[in-house]
VOMAR-701734 format. One record per residue (C-alpha): residue in three letters; x, y, z. Coordinates in Angstrom, 3 decimals, m for minus. Each point is the difference from the previous one (the first is absolute). Layout:
N
@resn->ala	px->X	py->Y	pz->Z
...
//
This chain:
259
@resn->met	px->56.064	py->m59.379	pz->28.978
@resn->ala	px->m3.399	py->1.398	pz->0.404
@resn->tyr	px->m0.964	py->1.387	pz->3.469
@resn->ser	px->m3.414	py->0.608	pz->0.991
@resn->pro	px->m0.360	py->2.540	pz->2.544
@resn->arg	px->m1.866	py->m2.360	pz->2.780
@resn->ser	px->3.040	py->m2.578	pz->0.053
@resn->val	px->2.410	py->2.940	pz->0.256
@resn->ala	px->m2.015	py->1.479	pz->2.562
@resn->val	px->m0.310	py->m2.893	pz->2.156
@resn->glu	px->3.354	py->m1.286	pz->m0.390
@resn->thr	px->1.558	py->2.898	pz->0.878
@resn->ala	px->m2.290	py->0.873	pz->3.111
@resn->leu	px->1.196	py->m3.462	pz->1.248
@resn->ser	px->3.443	py->0.322	pz->m0.571
@resn->ala	px->0.050	py->3.625	pz->1.724
@resn->gly	px->m2.015	py->m1.924	pz->2.688
@resn->arg	px->2.500	py->m2.497	pz->0.498
@resn->leu	px->2.500	py->2.513	pz->0.520
@resn->leu	px->m1.833	py->1.934	pz->2.272
@resn->arg	px->m0.628	py->m3.073	pz->2.022
@resn->glu	px->3.726	py->m0.647	pz->0.034
@resn->arg	px->1.296	py->2.920	pz->1.311
@resn->leu	px->m2.839	py->0.659	pz->2.439
@resn->gly	px->1.708	py->0.715	pz->3.482
@resn->gln	px->3.182	py->0.916	pz->m2.071
@resn->val	px->m0.450	py->3.944	pz->m0.364
@resn->gln	px->3.133	py->1.746	pz->0.078
@resn->glu	px->m0.581	py->3.340	pz->m1.541
@resn->ile	px->m3.114	py->2.161	pz->0.258
@resn->arg	px->m0.662	py->3.569	pz->m1.552
@resn->phe	px->m2.495	py->2.573	pz->0.912
@resn->lys	px->m2.114	py->1.376	pz->m2.671
@resn->gly	px->m1.744	py->2.147	pz->2.718
@resn->thr	px->m0.345	py->0.257	pz->3.558
@resn->val	px->m1.236	py->m3.572	pz->0.309
@resn->asn	px->m0.165	py->m1.568	pz->m3.619
@resn->leu	px->2.736	py->m2.600	pz->m0.302
@resn->val	px->1.833	py->m1.198	pz->m2.789
@resn->thr	px->2.056	py->m3.124	pz->m0.001
@resn->glu	px->2.778	py->m1.516	pz->m2.000
@resn->val	px->m1.972	py->m3.269	pz->m0.459
@resn->asp	px->m2.819	py->2.593	pz->m1.679
@resn->met	px->2.415	py->0.971	pz->m2.148
@resn->glu	px->1.394	py->m3.883	pz->m0.558
@resn->ser	px->m3.369	py->m0.683	pz->m0.604
@resn->glu	px->m1.018	py->2.614	pz->m2.642
@resn->arg	px->3.319	py->m0.837	pz->m1.947
@resn->leu	px->m1.202	py->m3.752	pz->m0.654
@resn->ile	px->m3.374	py->1.425	pz->m0.893
@resn->val	px->0.773	py->2.594	pz->m2.077
@resn->gly	px->2.710	py->m2.049	pz->m1.749
@resn->arg	px->m2.406	py->m2.629	pz->m0.629
@resn->ile	px->m2.942	py->1.923	pz->m1.748
@resn->gln	px->3.155	py->1.919	pz->m1.973
@resn->ala	px->1.149	py->m3.160	pz->m1.417
@resn->ala	px->m3.513	py->m1.417	pz->m0.912
@resn->phe	px->m1.229	py->3.313	pz->m1.338
@resn->pro	px->2.357	py->2.511	pz->m0.793
@resn->glu	px->m2.350	py->2.578	pz->m1.296
@resn->his	px->m2.189	py->0.164	pz->2.786
@resn->ser	px->m0.251	py->2.494	pz->2.628
@resn->ile	px->0.633	py->m0.668	pz->4.012
@resn->leu	px->m1.045	py->1.996	pz->2.816
@resn->ser	px->1.775	py->m1.323	pz->3.259
@resn->glu	px->m0.354	py->1.690	pz->3.518
@resn->glu	px->4.089	py->0.169	pz->0.371
@resn->ser	px->0.869	py->1.495	pz->m3.202
@resn->gly	px->m3.317	py->1.520	pz->m1.303
@resn->ala	px->m0.239	py->m0.099	pz->m4.023
@resn->ser	px->2.453	py->m1.690	pz->m2.490
@resn->ser	px->m0.300	py->m0.986	pz->m3.450
@resn->thr	px->m2.155	py->2.239	pz->m1.297
@resn->glu	px->m2.519	py->2.651	pz->1.302
@resn->gln	px->m2.886	py->m0.974	pz->2.832
@resn->asp	px->m2.975	py->0.072	pz->m2.924
@resn->ala	px->1.755	py->m2.750	pz->m1.846
@resn->arg	px->m2.375	py->m2.125	pz->m2.070
@resn->tyr	px->1.444	py->m2.835	pz->2.312
@resn->leu	px->0.748	py->0.557	pz->3.451
@resn->trp	px->1.031	py->m2.079	pz->2.850
@resn->val	px->m0.477	py->1.061	pz->3.606
@resn->val	px->2.140	py->m1.421	pz->2.630
@resn->asp	px->0.512	py->0.116	pz->3.651
@resn->pro	px->3.170	py->m2.576	pz->0.407
@resn->leu	px->m0.519	py->0.284	pz->3.811
@resn->asp	px->m3.766	py->1.342	pz->1.554
@resn->gly	px->0.381	py->m0.178	pz->3.381
@resn->thr	px->3.468	py->1.139	pz->0.809
@resn->thr	px->m0.170	py->1.128	pz->3.193
@resn->asn	px->m1.485	py->m3.223	pz->1.200
@resn->tyr	px->3.244	py->m1.639	pz->m1.810
@resn->ala	px->2.338	py->2.252	pz->1.558
@resn->his	px->m1.066	py->m1.212	pz->3.577
@resn->gly	px->m0.656	py->m3.581	pz->m0.825
@resn->tyr	px->m3.460	py->0.034	pz->m0.109
@resn->pro	px->m1.326	py->m2.631	pz->m2.676
@resn->leu	px->m2.721	py->1.896	pz->m1.805
@resn->phe	px->1.118	py->1.278	pz->m3.459
@resn->ala	px->m0.253	py->m0.704	pz->m3.677
@resn->val	px->1.008	py->0.485	pz->m3.526
@resn->ser	px->m2.118	py->2.003	pz->m2.062
@resn->ile	px->0.076	py->m0.358	pz->m3.885
@resn->ala	px->m2.963	py->1.718	pz->m2.172
@resn->phe	px->m0.100	py->0.394	pz->m3.689
@resn->ile	px->m1.906	py->2.940	pz->m1.611
@resn->val	px->m0.947	py->0.001	pz->m3.734
@resn->asp	px->m1.199	py->3.519	pz->m1.242
@resn->gly	px->m0.525	py->1.223	pz->3.658
@resn->thr	px->m2.209	py->m3.024	pz->0.682
@resn->pro	px->1.176	py->m2.512	pz->2.375
@resn->val	px->0.129	py->m3.454	pz->m1.481
@resn->leu	px->2.253	py->m2.267	pz->2.122
@resn->gly	px->0.375	py->0.393	pz->4.002
@resn->val	px->2.413	py->m2.669	pz->2.022
@resn->val	px->0.448	py->0.481	pz->3.858
@resn->tyr	px->2.402	py->m2.535	pz->1.522
@resn->gln	px->0.078	py->m0.646	pz->3.866
@resn->pro	px->3.486	py->m1.928	pz->0.355
@resn->val	px->m0.338	py->m1.115	pz->3.665
@resn->leu	px->m3.680	py->m1.680	pz->m0.463
@resn->asp	px->1.055	py->m0.763	pz->m3.363
@resn->glu	px->m3.183	py->1.771	pz->m1.251
@resn->leu	px->m0.534	py->0.891	pz->m3.613
@resn->phe	px->m2.823	py->2.585	pz->m1.110
@resn->leu	px->m0.428	py->0.348	pz->m3.570
@resn->ala	px->m2.675	py->1.565	pz->m2.406
@resn->glu	px->m0.337	py->0.672	pz->m3.327
@resn->arg	px->m2.915	py->2.529	pz->m1.457
@resn->gly	px->m3.054	py->m1.982	pz->m0.628
@resn->ala	px->0.978	py->m3.190	pz->1.428
@resn->gly	px->m0.083	py->0.111	pz->3.300
@resn->ala	px->2.143	py->m0.137	pz->3.128
@resn->tyr	px->1.595	py->m2.813	pz->1.623
@resn->leu	px->2.534	py->m0.864	pz->2.654
@resn->asn	px->2.329	py->m2.761	pz->m0.323
@resn->gly	px->m2.219	py->m0.966	pz->m3.122
@resn->arg	px->m3.072	py->m0.229	pz->2.089
@resn->arg	px->m2.602	py->2.592	pz->m1.301
@resn->ile	px->m0.823	py->2.646	pz->2.986
@resn->gln	px->m2.803	py->2.336	pz->0.738
@resn->val	px->m0.839	py->2.749	pz->2.165
@resn->ser	px->m1.891	py->m0.459	pz->3.135
@resn->asp	px->m3.932	py->0.679	pz->0.124
@resn->gln	px->m0.329	py->1.687	pz->3.252
@resn->glu	px->m2.512	py->2.751	pz->0.008
@resn->thr	px->0.289	py->1.519	pz->3.596
@resn->met	px->2.749	py->2.398	pz->0.857
@resn->ile	px->m0.179	py->m1.417	pz->3.896
@resn->met	px->0.885	py->m3.642	pz->m1.187
@resn->ala	px->2.777	py->1.289	pz->m2.597
@resn->leu	px->3.802	py->m0.508	pz->0.410
@resn->leu	px->1.487	py->3.210	pz->m1.966
@resn->ala	px->3.846	py->0.563	pz->m0.338
@resn->thr	px->1.730	py->3.527	pz->m0.228
@resn->gly	px->3.571	py->1.761	pz->m0.633
@resn->phe	px->1.235	py->3.157	pz->1.406
@resn->pro	px->2.248	py->2.737	pz->m2.088
@resn->tyr	px->3.461	py->0.083	pz->0.649
@resn->asp	px->m0.530	py->3.866	pz->0.685
@resn->leu	px->m0.341	py->0.091	pz->3.728
@resn->glu	px->m2.178	py->3.240	pz->0.111
@resn->arg	px->m2.238	py->m1.505	pz->m2.617
@resn->arg	px->m0.435	py->m2.961	pz->2.372
@resn->lys	px->m2.110	py->1.974	pz->1.802
@resn->arg	px->m3.206	py->0.254	pz->m2.224
@resn->ala	px->0.543	py->m3.899	pz->m0.798
@resn->leu	px->m0.077	py->m0.771	pz->3.610
@resn->ala	px->m3.296	py->1.923	pz->0.229
@resn->his	px->m1.105	py->m2.461	pz->m2.696
@resn->phe	px->1.444	py->m2.989	pz->1.761
@resn->gly	px->m1.934	py->1.217	pz->3.454
@resn->arg	px->m3.370	py->0.162	pz->m1.899
@resn->phe	px->0.386	py->m3.657	pz->m1.318
@resn->thr	px->0.947	py->m1.462	pz->3.029
@resn->thr	px->m3.304	py->0.761	pz->1.452
@resn->leu	px->m1.778	py->m1.124	pz->m3.058
@resn->thr	px->1.348	py->m3.348	pz->m0.954
@resn->arg	px->0.988	py->m3.083	pz->1.463
@resn->ala	px->3.679	py->0.668	pz->m0.095
@resn->ile	px->2.556	py->1.922	pz->m2.210
@resn->arg	px->3.279	py->m1.555	pz->m1.003
@resn->arg	px->3.131	py->2.090	pz->m1.024
@resn->asp	px->2.208	py->m2.489	pz->m1.347
@resn->gly	px->2.804	py->2.131	pz->m1.679
@resn->ser	px->m0.203	py->m0.991	pz->m4.036
@resn->ala	px->m2.844	py->1.587	pz->m1.814
@resn->ala	px->0.304	py->m2.405	pz->m3.326
@resn->leu	px->m0.552	py->m3.140	pz->2.490
@resn->asp	px->m2.913	py->1.900	pz->1.490
@resn->leu	px->m1.538	py->0.534	pz->m3.274
@resn->cys	px->0.430	py->m4.046	pz->m0.281
@resn->tyr	px->m1.631	py->m0.639	pz->3.220
@resn->val	px->m2.995	py->1.803	pz->m0.924
@resn->ala	px->m0.027	py->m1.855	pz->m3.563
@resn->ala	px->0.318	py->m2.912	pz->1.936
@resn->gly	px->m2.896	py->0.685	pz->2.357
@resn->arg	px->2.296	py->m0.254	pz->3.190
@resn->phe	px->m0.645	py->3.874	pz->0.073
@resn->asp	px->m3.295	py->1.844	pz->m0.614
@resn->gly	px->1.260	py->3.130	pz->m0.566
@resn->phe	px->3.564	py->2.545	pz->m0.129
@resn->trp	px->0.746	py->2.907	pz->0.043
@resn->glu	px->3.112	py->2.423	pz->m0.244
@resn->pro	px->0.320	py->3.685	pz->m0.732
@resn->glu	px->4.079	py->0.186	pz->m1.829
@resn->leu	px->0.981	py->m2.669	pz->m2.048
@resn->ala	px->1.798	py->m0.131	pz->m3.357
@resn->pro	px->m1.190	py->m1.960	pz->m2.985
@resn->trp	px->2.642	py->m2.597	pz->0.382
@resn->asp	px->m1.852	py->m0.766	pz->3.541
@resn->thr	px->m3.132	py->m0.432	pz->m1.727
@resn->ala	px->0.061	py->m0.822	pz->m3.673
@resn->ala	px->0.157	py->m3.950	pz->0.158
@resn->gly	px->m2.317	py->m0.297	pz->3.182
@resn->ala	px->m2.657	py->2.219	pz->m1.309
@resn->leu	px->m0.623	py->m2.163	pz->m3.223
@resn->ile	px->0.178	py->m3.189	pz->2.373
@resn->val	px->m3.047	py->1.860	pz->1.870
@resn->arg	px->m1.711	py->0.839	pz->m2.886
@resn->glu	px->0.190	py->m3.667	pz->m1.261
@resn->ala	px->m0.897	py->m1.279	pz->3.298
@resn->gly	px->m3.365	py->1.746	pz->m0.599
@resn->gly	px->1.024	py->2.644	pz->2.307
@resn->leu	px->0.271	py->3.836	pz->m0.549
@resn->val	px->2.580	py->2.837	pz->0.318
@resn->thr	px->m0.096	py->3.641	pz->m0.172
@resn->asp	px->1.701	py->3.327	pz->1.561
@resn->tyr	px->m1.435	py->1.385	pz->2.919
@resn->ala	px->m2.551	py->1.763	pz->m2.216
@resn->gly	px->m1.395	py->m2.823	pz->m1.612
@resn->arg	px->1.944	py->0.230	pz->m3.194
@resn->pro	px->1.006	py->m2.829	pz->m1.708
@resn->leu	px->4.047	py->m0.477	pz->1.033
@resn->thr	px->2.656	py->0.953	pz->m2.384
@resn->leu	px->4.219	py->m0.313	pz->m0.388
@resn->asp	px->m0.814	py->4.125	pz->1.218
@resn->ser	px->m2.164	py->m0.795	pz->2.823
@resn->thr	px->1.567	py->0.751	pz->3.654
@resn->ser	px->m2.800	py->m1.358	pz->2.087
@resn->cys	px->m1.403	py->m3.414	pz->0.101
@resn->val	px->m3.047	py->m2.168	pz->0.963
@resn->ala	px->m0.516	py->m3.379	pz->m1.131
@resn->ser	px->m2.854	py->m1.995	pz->1.935
@resn->asn	px->m2.266	py->m2.968	pz->m1.061
@resn->gly	px->m2.396	py->2.513	pz->m1.777
@resn->arg	px->m2.994	py->m0.326	pz->2.485
@resn->leu	px->1.957	py->2.189	pz->2.617
@resn->his	px->1.695	py->2.646	pz->m2.254
@resn->gln	px->m2.401	py->2.635	pz->0.847
@resn->gln	px->m0.083	py->m0.497	pz->3.699
@resn->ile	px->3.732	py->0.219	pz->m0.266
@resn->leu	px->0.168	py->3.036	pz->m2.134
@resn->asp	px->m3.040	py->1.977	pz->1.984
@resn->val	px->2.631	py->m0.580	pz->3.270
@resn->leu	px->2.736	py->1.525	pz->m2.120
@resn->asn	px->m1.912	py->2.918	pz->m1.230
@resn->ala	px->m1.340	py->0.745	pz->3.187
@resn->asp	px->1.885	py->2.557	pz->1.054
//
């Protein structure tokens, strides 16, 4: 049987999302990857499901996943899947129903497919390179907001407690320049919400490729802009992320680089 990356990504995200939804509120094991950075047994179950499905369909492809790192071949392989089996683990561990499955497919270093699934709201965000971005089959686009004081932005904070101080300084600046700020604990969803026009922009200082690979493509295909804090195009090696409707992008960068 021939498989397409799109069908595998969508069906796998939906299956992993069902697992997460069914297990919500039933976490039994929590381990720590840092002082406050958690991983649960459900993260691992979701990852096994996703990696197993991808390997069964495309055994020659490489997979980069949050909990197990790279598998199959090296990260710079021609065909690479970038997976976050549970984005928003802290939310999930507390029974807070804001989390997602994120799956991206990258060919020769270029993201060509992004899928993010929020199982509680049953929202599937999907983008293919050059084909637009969609939410449950309906095309989405970024907002047209041009004025910072009218904007709703989102952010996240580093896990390292010392490095949160600078992030809090940025947060303080934005609170006086915007309508409001949200901190929801899932970068993948924050990016999708920028793509859907729910947020006008998003910034976060310390992210990994599995946090951003799918969501960044969805933002771009919805007409938005995604860079690092220096304004450079986002890559798998980027650690900071700024996403916006494009109109507010430079204003956001100016605030972040005003030190």
